[in-house]
N, C-alpha and C positions, 0 to 999 in steps of 0.2 A: 504494500500500500504506500502511496505517496501522499504526504501530508501537504495540503495547500490551504493554510490558514486564511489567506486573503479571499478565498472562495467560500470559506466556511464549511468545507467538506473534506473527506479523505477520498482520493481518487484511486480506483483499482489500477494495478499495473497492466492488466490484460482486459480489454473490452471485448464484448461479444454476447452471445446468447446465454444469459445467466439463469433466467426463470422459466422460459419455455421457448419454442421455436419462433414465435412472433416477437418476443422480448420487447414489449412496448415501453418499458421504463428502464432507466439505467440502474446500476447497482448501488449508487451513492444515496445515503440517507434513508435506507430502508431497513426495517425489521421484517423478516419474511418467514412465514410458516408454509410448508409445501408438502402436504401429504400426497402420496403416490400409490397407485395400485397397478401392478403389472400382471397381466394374464398371458401365459404362454399357451396359445391355442393349438399350435403344432410345433414341431421342431424348427420350422422356418418362419412362423407367423406369431407376432406378439402384439397385444393390444395394451396400451398404457393410458391410464386416466389419472389426472392430477388436478388439484385445485390449490392455487397459491393465494395467500392472504397477505396484504401489505399494510404496514404502518410506517409513518415517518419516525425515524429514530430521534430526530431533533425537530420540534415543532417551530423553531425559529429559523429553520433552513428550508429551502425550496424542494420541489420535486424535480428530478433530473432525467434527461433523455439518456439513451445508450452512450452517447458521446460526452456525457456529464455536462450538458448545457442545461441551464434552468428552464423548465417548461411551465411551472406554476410557482408564483412567488409565495414566500412565507407570510407576506403581509395580508393575503386574502383571508386566511383563517388560522386558528391555533388548533384545528382538528388534527388528531394523530392518524386515524384510520384513512387509508388512501383508496382501498378497493380490493377486489378479488378477481382471479382469473382462472377459469377452468380450461383444461386442455385435454384433447384426445389425440393419441398418436397410434397409428397402425403401422407396424414395421414388418416388412417381408424381405427375407434374405434367400432368394431362390438358389443361389450358388455362393460359395465362399467369395468374399471381396466384392460382392454386388448387393446393395441394399436399396430398397425402395421405401419411402416414407409418405404417408398421407396424414395430415395434421389439421385439426380444427382448434382454434384458440379464440376466446372471447374475454374481454375485460369489462367488469362491472365497476365503474368508478364510484367512489364515495362523493358526496356533494362537494367536498373540497376540490376533488380532482376534475370535476366537470367544467368545460369551458364557459366563459362569460358569467361566472358567479361573482357577485359583488360582496364587499366586506360588510358584514352586518354589525351595526353599532349598538 
């Protein structure tokens, strides 16, 4: 981790898909619980279902994109809960070294995460 105090966050050394294949949010300023269920349907076919739940680690800090750019200012709300994201992945490996994936991901934003929300006084 690289500490960037002028941004108010700790930036990961490696960026990429942290939470699911869509990876709609970056890994900075998140507390994340991610239960997963894997079903091995055959020797070559696997179905995975997971549901990620996200909270801001620091309510005085923003929500960040994958590239650690702020996407929602901390000034909008002091709410901690950011939303949840179910995902379903079907993985098929017909022969060694060849894998096909089909994935569905959805994000249910909390009120704080939705666009065009105003600060309530």
